C-alpha positions in Angstrom: 105.1 107.9 116.5 108.1 106.5 118.5 108.8 108.3 121.7 112.1 108.9 123.6 112.3 108.7 127.4 112.1 112.5 127.7 109.1 112.6 125.4 107.3 110.0 127.4 108.0 111.9 130.6 106.6 115.1 128.9 103.6 113.3 127.5 102.7 111.7 130.9 102.9 115.2 132.6 100.9 117.1 129.9 98.2 114.5 129.0 96.7 113.7 132.4 98.2 110.2 132.5 97.6 108.6 135.9 98.7 105.0 135.3 101.5 103.5 133.3 101.2 99.8 132.5 104.6 98.1 132.1 103.8 95.1 129.8 105.8 92.0 129.1 105.1 88.3 128.1 105.8 85.1 129.9 107.7 82.4 127.9 104.4 81.3 126.3 103.5 84.7 125.0 100.8 85.5 127.5 100.8 89.2 128.2 101.4 90.4 131.8 101.7 93.8 133.3 102.3 95.9 136.4 100.9 99.5 136.7 103.0 102.3 138.2 102.1 105.9 139.0 103.6 108.8 137.1 106.1 109.7 139.9 107.6 106.2 139.5 108.3 106.6 135.8 111.8 108.1 136.2 112.8 105.2 138.4 111.4 102.8 135.9 113.6 104.3 133.1 116.7 104.6 135.3 116.7 101.4 137.3 113.7 99.2 136.2 110.8 98.0 138.2 111.3 94.8 140.2 108.8 91.9 139.8 108.5 88.5 141.6 109.4 86.1 138.8 108.7 83.0 140.8 105.0 83.7 140.4 105.2 83.6 136.6 105.1 80.3 134.8 108.3 79.4 133.0 110.3 82.1 134.8 112.5 81.9 137.9 112.0 79.9 141.1 111.7 81.3 144.7 115.5 81.2 145.2 116.2 83.6 142.3 112.9 85.5 142.1 113.9 89.1 141.4 113.8 90.4 137.9 113.5 94.0 136.6 111.2 95.5 133.9 112.8 98.2 131.7 110.1 100.0 129.6 110.8 100.6 125.9 109.7 104.3 125.4 109.2 103.7 121.6 106.2 101.5 122.4 104.2 104.1 124.3 100.5 104.0 123.5 97.3 105.1 125.1 94.8 102.4 126.0 91.7 103.9 124.3 89.2 101.9 126.3 90.3 103.5 129.5 88.9 106.9 130.7 90.2 110.1 128.9 90.6 111.8 132.3 93.2 110.0 134.3 94.5 108.3 131.2 96.2 104.9 131.1 99.2 104.2 128.8 101.2 101.1 128.1 104.8 100.4 127.2 106.4 97.0 126.5 109.4 96.1 128.6 112.6 94.2 128.3 113.5 92.0 131.4 116.9 91.9 133.1 118.5 90.2 136.1 119.4 92.5 139.0 122.8 93.1 137.5 121.2 94.5 134.4 122.1 91.6 132.1 119.2 90.4 129.8 117.0 87.8 131.4 117.6 84.4 129.7 113.9 83.6 129.2 112.8 87.0 128.0 111.6 86.2 124.5 111.4 89.8 123.5 115.1 90.2 124.2 115.7 87.0 122.2 114.0 88.5 119.2 116.0 91.8 119.6 119.2 89.7 119.6 118.0 87.8 116.4 117.3 91.1 114.7 120.8 92.4 115.6 122.4 89.2 114.4 120.6 89.5 111.1 121.6 93.1 110.8 125.3 92.1 111.3 124.9 89.8 108.3 123.4 92.6 106.3 119.7 91.5 106.3 116.5 93.0 107.7 113.4 90.7 108.2 109.8 91.9 108.0 106.7 90.1 109.3 103.0 90.4 109.1 100.4 88.4 111.1 97.0 87.0 110.0 95.3 85.9 113.2 92.0 84.2 113.4 89.6 84.0 116.4 86.1 82.9 117.3 83.5 85.0 119.1 81.4 83.0 121.6 78.5 84.0 123.7 78.7 84.2 127.5 76.3 82.4 129.8 74.2 84.0 132.5 77.1 84.0 134.9 79.4 85.8 132.4 81.4 82.6 131.6 82.4 81.7 128.0 80.3 79.1 126.2 80.9 77.3 123.0 77.9 78.9 121.4 79.1 80.9 118.4 78.0 84.6 118.1 76.7 83.9 114.6 76.4 81.1 112.0 77.8 83.1 109.0 80.3 81.6 106.5 83.4 82.9 104.8 83.2 86.6 103.9 79.4 86.7 104.5 77.8 90.1 105.3 75.3 91.4 107.8 72.8 90.5 109.1 74.2 86.9 108.9 77.7 88.2 109.9 77.0 89.6 113.4 80.7 90.2 114.1 80.8 93.1 111.6 80.4 95.8 114.3 82.8 94.1 116.7 85.5 93.9 114.0 84.9 97.6 113.2 85.4 98.5 116.8 88.6 96.4 117.0 90.0 98.1 113.8 89.2 101.6 115.1 90.8 100.8 118.5 94.0 99.4 116.8 94.2 102.6 114.7 94.1 104.7 117.8 97.0 102.7 119.1 99.1 103.2 116.0 98.5 99.8 114.4 97.2 99.9 110.8 94.6 97.2 110.0 94.5 96.3 106.3 91.4 94.1 106.1 88.8 92.3 108.1 86.2 89.7 107.4 84.1 86.7 108.6 86.0 83.4 108.4 84.8 79.9 107.6 83.7 78.8 111.0 80.5 80.0 112.8 81.5 83.1 114.8 85.0 83.0 113.3 86.7 86.2 112.3 90.0 87.5 110.9 91.7 90.9 110.9 95.0 91.4 109.1 97.3 94.3 109.7 100.2 95.8 107.7 103.6 94.1 107.8 106.5 95.8 109.7 109.9 95.2 111.2 110.1 92.1 113.3 110.0 93.7 116.8 107.0 96.0 115.9 105.2 93.0 114.3 105.6 90.9 117.5 104.5 93.8 119.7 101.5 94.4 117.5 100.5 90.7 117.5 100.5 90.7 121.3 98.6 94.0 121.4 96.1 92.6 118.9 95.1 89.7 121.1 94.6 92.0 124.1 92.5 94.5 122.0 90.3 91.7 120.5 89.6 90.2 124.0 88.9 93.6 125.5 86.5 94.7 122.7 84.8 91.3 122.8 84.3 91.6 126.5 82.8 95.1 126.1 80.3 93.6 123.7 79.3 90.8 126.1 81.3 88.2 124.1 84.4 86.0 124.5 87.2 86.0 122.0 88.8 82.5 121.6 92.2 82.3 120.0 92.8 78.6 120.7 93.8 76.5 117.7 90.7 74.3 117.6 87.8 75.8 119.6 85.1 73.6 117.8 86.1 70.1 116.7 83.8 70.1 113.6 84.9 73.5 112.2 88.0 75.2 111.0 90.7 76.0 113.6 92.4 79.3 114.3 95.6 80.0 112.4 98.4 82.5 112.8 99.6 82.8 109.2 103.0 84.4 109.3 104.0 86.5 106.3 107.8 86.9 106.0 110.2 88.7 103.8 113.9 89.8 103.9 116.0 92.5 102.2 119.7 93.2 102.3 121.2 96.7 102.9 120.7 97.5 99.2 117.0 96.8 99.4 117.2 93.6 97.3 114.7 90.9 98.0 115.7 87.3 99.0 112.4 85.8 100.0 112.6 82.7 97.8 116.0 81.8 99.4 114.2 81.5 102.7 111.9 78.6 101.5 114.3 75.6 101.6 115.6 76.5 105.1 112.1 76.9 106.5 111.1 73.6 104.9 114.1 72.0 106.6 113.7 73.6 110.0 110.0 74.1 110.6 109.5 70.5 111.9 112.2 71.1 114.5 110.6 74.3 115.7 107.0 73.2 115.4 106.7 72.9 119.2 107.2 76.7 119.5 104.8 77.5 116.6 102.1 75.1 117.8 102.6 74.8 121.5 99.5 73.1 122.9 97.9 69.7 122.4 94.9 71.1 120.4 97.3 72.6 117.9 97.6 69.1 116.4 93.9 68.7 116.0 94.0 71.7 113.7 97.0 70.6 111.5 95.9 68.6 108.5 92.3 69.9 108.5 90.4 72.8 106.9 93.4 74.2 104.9 95.8 73.9 107.9 98.9 72.0 106.6 100.2 68.7 107.8 103.0 68.1 105.2 106.3 69.9 104.5 106.0 71.5 101.1 105.7 74.8 99.2 103.9 76.2 96.2 102.7 79.4 94.7 99.2 80.6 95.9 98.3 77.0 97.0 96.6 77.1 100.4 97.1 73.4 101.1 100.8 73.9 101.5 103.0 74.6 104.5 104.6 77.6 102.6 102.9 79.5 99.8 103.9 82.5 97.8 100.9 84.8 97.6 100.1 86.6 94.3 101.8 89.9 95.2 104.4 92.2 93.7 106.9 94.8 94.7 107.2 95.6 98.4 104.3 93.1 99.1 106.2 90.1 97.8 106.5 87.6 100.7 106.1 84.0 101.8 103.3 82.8 104.0 104.0 80.1 106.6 100.6 78.5 107.3 101.2 76.1 110.2 101.5 78.3 113.3 98.5 79.1 115.5 97.7 82.0 117.8 98.9 80.1 120.9 102.5 80.7 119.6 104.6 83.4 121.3 105.3 85.8 118.4 108.6 87.0 119.8 109.9 83.4 120.0 108.4 82.4 116.6 109.8 85.4 114.8 113.3 84.9 116.4 113.4 81.3 115.3 112.2 82.1 111.8 114.9 84.8 111.5 117.6 82.3 112.5 116.2 79.7 110.1 116.2 82.4 107.4 119.8 83.4 108.1 120.7 79.7 107.9 119.1 79.5 104.4 120.7 82.8 103.2 124.2 81.7 104.3 124.1 78.1 103.1 122.3 78.9 99.8 120.2 75.7 99.9 118.7 74.5 96.6 115.0 75.4 96.2 113.0 72.1 95.7 110.3 71.8 93.1 107.0 73.2 94.2 104.3 70.7 95.2 101.4 71.9 92.9 98.9 69.5 94.3 96.0 69.7 96.7 97.0 67.8 99.9 93.4 67.4 101.0 92.5 65.3 98.0 95.7 63.3 97.5 95.6 59.5 98.1 97.8 57.8 100.8 100.4 56.6 98.2 100.9 60.2 97.0 101.0 61.6 100.5 103.7 59.1 101.6 106.2 60.8 99.3 106.1 63.9 101.5 107.5 64.5 105.0 105.0 65.3 107.7 105.1 67.9 110.4 104.9 66.5 113.9 101.4 65.1 114.4 101.2 65.4 118.2 102.5 67.6 120.9 104.7 64.9 122.3 106.2 64.3 118.8 106.9 68.0 118.5 108.7 67.9 121.9 110.9 65.1 120.7 111.8 67.0 117.5 112.7 70.1 119.5 114.8 68.2 122.1 116.7 66.5 119.3 117.3 69.7 117.3 120.8 71.2 117.3 119.3 74.2 115.7 116.9 74.8 118.6 119.6 74.3 121.2 121.9 76.7 119.4 119.5 79.6 119.7 117.3 78.9 122.7 118.4 78.6 126.3 117.9 75.2 127.9 115.6 76.6 130.6 113.2 77.9 127.9 113.3 74.6 126.0 112.5 72.8 129.3 109.6 75.1 129.9 108.0 74.0 126.6 108.9 70.3 127.0 107.9 69.7 130.6 
């Protein structure tokens, strides 16, 4: 259910809510929040709540430190792991300068603008996220170790799969928060898991991806474990991917997913820095089904882009290079603009690469263009990209390239 401001005020008054968490993300997609009491909610809706932006990495400096959080009432949800008496609720916020103009580096606002720009062109984009994570044990001091919670393999079952009950608790918690999980299973690595949830509009999908990470980490901690979303937690095993499912329809409901492919093939290298933003991201690419080359095919999991075997409303493309360190607001915004570029220029769809990139010899691989192979190479590609500079503010690009 999506609430209005008035309905939020009523809910808080009637449901014994004592704390309202105003949530937002820094430029890297790390969730932050400030809690306000119920009597401050009206002020939050009317004027916003001030924060010290100089203390948040990638935001403002000490000279221009005041920014304001404006809660989005449609994102109201109860935090199920908090007490029922004296409830805690959360809303995502948009960020503005003191004069009420959108804050330049607010990636949620950048995604909202991308959605509006797509709508003006007659298109609506939809996204779904498949996010992988490892469960590690804690040491005697409660600090994370690199000891996996189990040594099960892909889609194993209990008792080998010890993460089964943790995933169950995560799924039930997500349902209580209005997010619909579709499937969950053990992944290839020891202690590695995956939970997929239903696709949705771009903004809801990004909000859900941020919520998902916080829920997984919270539930893991409650079970005496640590949830690790980093792209390559264990050098010898599969990395964590953020596979992004993407589709687009026009105002008539017609599907144009295949028209997105050539544009994404052209632009993904330029935006890789924002899809794979840390040094360990590049240890993952090219290993254990994570792509290193720019190509597409149907169903083939060694490709950058694949078209899963699905029909009707589930028809989509899957971009397999991103990892969970990506900021979903920024990633989805850039993918929307890349998609619009493809829809407007009507690029020719290249032939599919129906090969297994993990078994090809060097001569065959040399025919394909590579994704950036290091973080520094990705920074160079982003800095040189007219596309990136067209849609992202210089201050945000600098935050990623520093």
